[in-house]
C-alpha positions as CSV (number, residue, x, y, z in Angstrom):
1,M,52.6,11.4,2.5
2,A,50.9,8.3,1.4
3,G,47.7,6.5,2.4
4,G,47.3,5.5,6.1
5,C,47.8,1.8,6.8
6,I,47.0,0.4,10.2
7,A,48.0,-3.0,11.5
8,F,47.3,-4.5,15.0
9,F,49.9,-6.6,16.8
10,P,49.7,-8.7,20.0
11,T,51.1,-5.8,21.9
12,E,48.2,-3.6,20.6
13,R,50.8,-1.2,19.1
14,V,49.3,0.6,16.1
15,I,51.6,0.8,13.1
16,F,51.3,3.6,10.5
17,M,52.9,4.3,7.1
18,K,53.0,7.3,4.8
19,L,50.3,9.8,5.1
20,Y,49.2,10.8,1.5
21,Q,48.9,8.2,-1.3
22,R,49.7,9.6,-4.7
23,K,47.6,8.3,-7.5
24,E,48.0,8.1,-11.2
25,N,48.0,11.6,-12.8
26,D,48.1,13.1,-9.3
27,P,49.0,16.8,-9.5
28,S,50.7,16.7,-6.1
29,P,54.5,16.7,-5.9
30,I,56.4,13.5,-5.4
31,A,58.2,15.0,-2.4
32,Q,56.7,16.0,0.9
33,A,59.9,17.1,2.7
34,D,60.1,18.6,6.2
35,P,56.5,17.8,7.2
36,Y,55.0,20.0,10.0
37,I,51.7,18.9,11.4
38,L,49.1,21.2,13.0
39,K,45.7,20.2,14.5
40,A,43.7,23.3,14.1
41,K,40.7,24.5,16.2
42,D,38.4,23.2,13.4
43,G,39.5,19.7,14.5
44,R,41.2,19.0,11.2
45,Y,44.9,17.9,10.7
46,Y,47.1,20.0,8.4
47,V,50.6,19.1,7.2
48,Y,52.8,21.8,5.6
49,T,55.9,20.8,3.6
50,S,58.8,22.4,1.8
51,G,57.6,24.1,-1.3
52,G,54.7,25.6,0.6
53,Y,52.5,22.5,-0.1
54,L,49.5,21.5,2.1
55,I,47.6,18.4,2.7
56,S,44.8,17.9,5.3
57,S,42.4,15.4,6.7
58,D,39.8,15.1,9.4
59,Q,41.3,11.7,10.3
60,L,44.9,11.3,11.3
61,F,45.6,8.0,9.5
62,S,43.4,8.3,6.4
63,G,41.5,10.6,4.1
64,W,44.4,13.0,3.3
65,Q,43.7,15.5,0.6
66,Y,46.2,17.6,-1.4
67,H,45.4,21.4,-1.6
68,G,48.4,22.6,-3.6
69,V,50.6,25.6,-2.7
70,C,49.2,27.5,0.3
71,L,51.9,30.2,0.5
72,D,52.1,33.4,-1.5
73,M,55.7,34.7,-1.4
74,P,56.3,37.3,-4.1
75,D,59.8,37.7,-5.4
76,Q,60.9,34.6,-3.5
77,K,61.6,30.9,-4.3
78,M,62.5,27.6,-2.7
79,C,60.4,27.7,0.5
80,W,61.9,25.4,3.1
81,A,60.5,23.8,6.2
82,P,57.4,25.8,7.0
83,C,56.1,25.9,10.6
84,V,52.5,27.0,11.2
85,V,51.0,28.1,14.6
86,E,47.7,29.6,15.6
87,L,47.9,32.9,17.5
88,D,45.0,35.2,18.3
89,E,42.7,33.8,15.7
90,Q,45.4,34.2,13.0
91,Y,47.6,31.5,11.5
92,M,51.3,32.4,11.3
93,M,53.7,30.5,8.9
94,Y,57.4,30.8,9.6
95,Y,59.6,29.5,6.8
96,S,62.8,30.2,4.9
97,S,63.3,31.1,1.2
98,L,65.6,32.6,-1.3
99,D,65.2,35.9,-3.1
100,Q,64.1,35.3,-6.6
101,D,67.5,36.5,-8.1
102,S,69.6,34.3,-5.8
103,N,70.8,30.8,-6.4
104,D,73.0,30.4,-3.3
105,P,71.3,28.2,-0.7
106,H,73.4,30.0,2.0
107,N,71.2,33.1,1.2
108,Q,68.2,31.4,2.7
109,R,66.6,33.5,5.4
110,L,63.7,33.3,7.8
111,R,60.4,35.0,7.0
112,V,56.9,35.1,8.3
113,A,53.5,34.9,6.4
114,Q,50.0,35.2,7.8
115,A,46.5,33.8,7.0
116,E,43.0,33.8,8.4
117,S,42.6,30.1,7.9
118,P,44.9,27.1,8.4
119,R,44.3,26.3,4.7
120,G,45.7,29.7,3.7
121,P,46.5,31.4,1.5
122,F,49.4,32.6,3.6
123,H,50.6,36.0,2.5
124,Y,54.2,37.1,3.1
125,V,54.5,39.8,5.9
126,K,58.2,40.5,6.5
127,D,61.7,39.1,6.8
128,L,62.7,37.9,10.3
129,L,66.5,37.3,10.0
130,P,69.3,37.8,7.6
131,P,70.9,34.9,5.8
132,F,71.8,32.2,6.7
133,S,68.7,31.3,8.8
134,I,66.5,28.2,8.2
135,D,64.2,25.6,9.8
136,P,62.1,27.6,12.2
137,H,60.0,26.2,15.1
138,M,58.0,28.8,17.0
139,V,56.9,27.9,20.5
140,Q,54.7,29.6,23.1
141,N,54.8,28.9,26.8
142,A,53.8,30.9,29.9
143,S,56.9,33.1,29.7
144,G,56.5,34.1,26.0
145,L,57.2,33.2,22.4
146,Y,60.4,31.5,21.4
147,M,62.0,30.8,18.0
148,F,64.3,27.8,17.4
149,Y,66.1,28.0,14.1
150,S,69.4,27.0,12.4
151,G,72.3,29.2,11.5
152,N,76.0,28.7,10.6
153,D,79.2,28.8,12.6
154,Y,82.2,28.8,10.4
155,M,84.7,29.1,13.2
156,A,83.7,26.3,15.5
157,K,85.9,23.2,15.9
158,R,83.2,21.3,14.1
159,A,82.2,24.0,11.7
160,G,78.7,23.9,10.3
161,T,75.0,24.4,11.0
162,L,73.7,24.6,14.5
163,I,70.5,25.4,16.3
164,L,69.8,28.7,18.0
165,C,66.9,29.9,20.2
166,D,65.7,33.5,20.6
167,K,62.8,35.0,22.4
168,M,60.2,37.0,20.3
169,T,58.8,40.4,21.4
170,N,55.8,39.7,19.2
171,P,54.9,37.2,16.4
172,Y,56.8,39.3,13.8
173,T,60.0,40.3,15.7
174,L,62.8,38.4,17.4
175,E,64.4,39.9,20.5
176,G,67.9,39.7,19.0
177,N,69.6,37.7,21.8
178,P,69.9,34.2,20.3
179,V,71.6,31.4,22.3
180,C,73.1,28.3,20.8
181,V,71.2,25.3,22.2
182,A,72.5,22.5,20.0
183,R,75.6,22.1,17.9
184,P,77.4,19.3,16.1
185,T,79.6,17.1,18.3
186,L,79.8,13.8,16.3
187,D,81.3,12.5,13.1
188,E,77.8,11.1,12.3
189,E,76.8,14.8,11.9
190,I,79.2,15.5,9.0
191,F,77.3,17.0,6.1
192,E,80.2,16.8,3.7
193,K,83.9,16.3,4.1
194,N,86.1,19.2,2.9
195,R,83.0,21.0,1.7
196,F,84.6,24.3,0.9
197,G,88.0,23.1,0.0
198,N,89.6,24.3,3.2
199,H,90.3,20.9,4.6
200,K,87.6,21.2,7.2
201,N,84.6,19.0,7.3
202,W,81.2,20.7,7.4
203,H,78.7,19.5,10.0
204,T,74.9,20.0,10.2
205,V,72.4,20.0,13.1
206,E,69.1,21.3,11.8
207,G,65.3,20.9,11.7
208,A,64.6,21.8,15.3
209,F,61.4,20.6,16.9
210,Y,60.6,21.3,20.6
211,F,58.0,19.7,22.9
212,H,57.8,18.9,26.6
213,K,56.3,16.2,28.8
214,D,55.7,17.6,32.2
215,N,59.0,19.2,33.3
216,T,61.1,17.3,30.8
217,H,61.9,19.3,27.7
218,F,62.9,17.8,24.4
219,L,64.6,19.5,21.5
220,M,64.7,17.2,18.4
221,Y,67.1,17.8,15.5
222,S,68.2,16.2,12.2
223,G,71.9,15.5,11.7
224,A,74.2,15.1,8.7
225,C,73.1,15.6,5.1
226,Y,69.5,15.3,4.1
227,Q,70.5,13.8,0.8
228,N,72.3,10.9,2.4
229,Q,71.1,7.5,3.8
230,S,72.6,8.4,7.1
231,Y,70.4,11.5,7.8
232,Y,69.0,10.9,11.3
233,I,67.0,12.2,14.2
234,G,68.6,12.9,17.5
235,Y,67.7,15.2,20.4
236,Y,68.6,17.1,23.5
237,T,66.9,17.1,26.9
238,A,66.5,19.6,29.7
239,H,64.7,19.6,33.0
240,G,62.9,22.7,34.2
241,T,59.5,24.2,34.8
242,Q,57.1,24.6,31.9
243,D,57.3,28.4,32.1
244,A,61.1,28.4,31.7
245,D,63.0,30.7,29.4
246,L,63.8,28.1,26.7
247,R,67.1,29.8,26.0
248,T,68.5,29.2,29.5
249,L,67.5,25.6,30.1
250,P,70.5,23.2,30.7
251,W,70.2,21.4,27.3
252,K,72.2,18.2,27.0
253,K,72.5,15.9,24.0
254,Y,71.1,12.4,24.6
255,P,72.7,10.2,25.8
256,N,75.8,12.4,25.7
257,E,77.7,14.6,23.3
258,N,80.1,11.8,22.4
259,T,77.6,9.0,21.7
260,Y,75.5,8.6,18.6
261,Y,71.8,7.8,19.1
262,S,69.1,7.9,16.5
263,V,65.4,8.1,17.5
264,M,64.4,6.2,14.4
265,N,65.6,2.7,13.7
266,K,67.3,3.1,10.3
267,A,68.2,-0.6,10.0
268,N,64.8,-1.4,8.7
269,G,65.4,-2.4,5.1
270,F,62.8,-0.2,3.5
271,V,63.3,3.5,4.3
272,E,66.4,5.7,4.5
273,G,67.3,9.4,5.0
274,M,64.8,9.8,7.9
275,G,64.7,13.3,9.4
276,H,63.2,16.7,9.9
277,N,60.2,15.8,12.0
278,S,57.4,17.3,14.0
279,V,55.4,15.7,16.9
280,L,51.7,15.5,17.6
281,Y,50.2,14.5,21.0
282,E,46.8,12.8,20.4
283,N,44.6,10.6,22.6
284,G,47.3,10.0,25.2
285,K,50.0,9.1,22.6
286,Y,52.8,10.9,20.8
287,Y,53.3,10.6,17.1
288,I,56.3,11.5,15.0
289,I,55.8,12.9,11.5
290,Y,58.9,12.9,9.4
291,H,60.2,12.4,5.9
292,G,62.1,9.4,4.5
293,R,62.9,7.9,1.1
294,D,62.0,4.4,0.1
295,I,65.2,2.5,-0.2
296,G,66.3,2.5,-3.9
297,S,64.2,5.6,-4.8
298,R,66.9,8.2,-4.5
299,S,67.2,10.3,-7.6
300,D,69.5,13.1,-8.8
301,T,66.7,14.7,-10.7
302,Q,63.8,14.8,-8.3
303,D,63.2,14.8,-4.5
304,T,61.7,11.5,-3.4
305,R,61.3,12.1,0.3
306,C,57.7,11.5,1.5
307,A,56.0,12.3,4.8
308,R,55.5,9.4,7.2
309,I,54.0,8.8,10.7
310,D,54.9,6.4,13.5
311,E,54.2,6.3,17.2
312,L,56.9,8.1,19.3
313,M,57.6,6.3,22.5
314,V,58.5,8.6,25.4
315,N,60.1,6.8,28.4
316,G,61.7,9.2,30.8
317,D,64.4,11.0,28.9
318,R,64.5,8.3,26.1
319,L,62.7,8.8,22.8
320,S,62.3,6.0,20.3
321,A,60.3,5.0,17.3
322,E,60.2,1.9,15.2
323,V,60.0,2.7,11.5
324,T,57.2,0.8,9.7
325,P,56.7,-0.1,6.1
């Protein structure tokens, strides 16, 4: 997340960059992976990232401050992809993590923490699901609370990670009737070939983020391996009323299940591995907050993904965004 940069073009399109600018001797981590943005009732913007890190600002494109780790998760490690929502004057953080004594990423499981302030500290409350369960996005509409998350399907033709949706009976409990709403269908979603030595390729569709515009519903996802240049953002659409049960909407991959389409233009020459986004609607415009690596910055010893922001164009069923320097 690096300092906001704004440029004006003849089309009057506003261009943005990274959110938070790291300075010399900055205590903040290099990486800001899986950024989730919340505009709280106090009018301030909060971005939560993997590791339980938090930055915030009272302006969307400048003034971001690093607050350190905002999540207290005893006997756990490796917080992934937190999602924070405000419910009944409380702030709920949904995230996945490993038990302290586990080193197998397939033991990641969904958990919930709670705080009285969007700045935290968020204190662990309970486990939500058994392993493997990651990448939550909790959504509320007129029909109730819903949780989108990723799990594994080892038996599918394209074995790998997919996206499920379940209804919640309360902010701490899932109903237990999940429905698969998005699964891998493309070679571009291969995470790793012959990953487990069984001559089957492993695919990944993860990082769910849901929003709607009128009666058009969008379910965004990240495909392939987050470590690769080819990591990308795709999405599903559905049409139905705003109070629909999100599990039963007729979700369809855009443009279809056999055609690759990336929301972000990855042929940009300066950023790669773009994925795991959230979306903010502000002053009549949509903005996509996502992570990417500066080309040439990939490292085997540290995570170099940083949070970025660009305008998200919504034109009927079509979503698009032009990645900017």
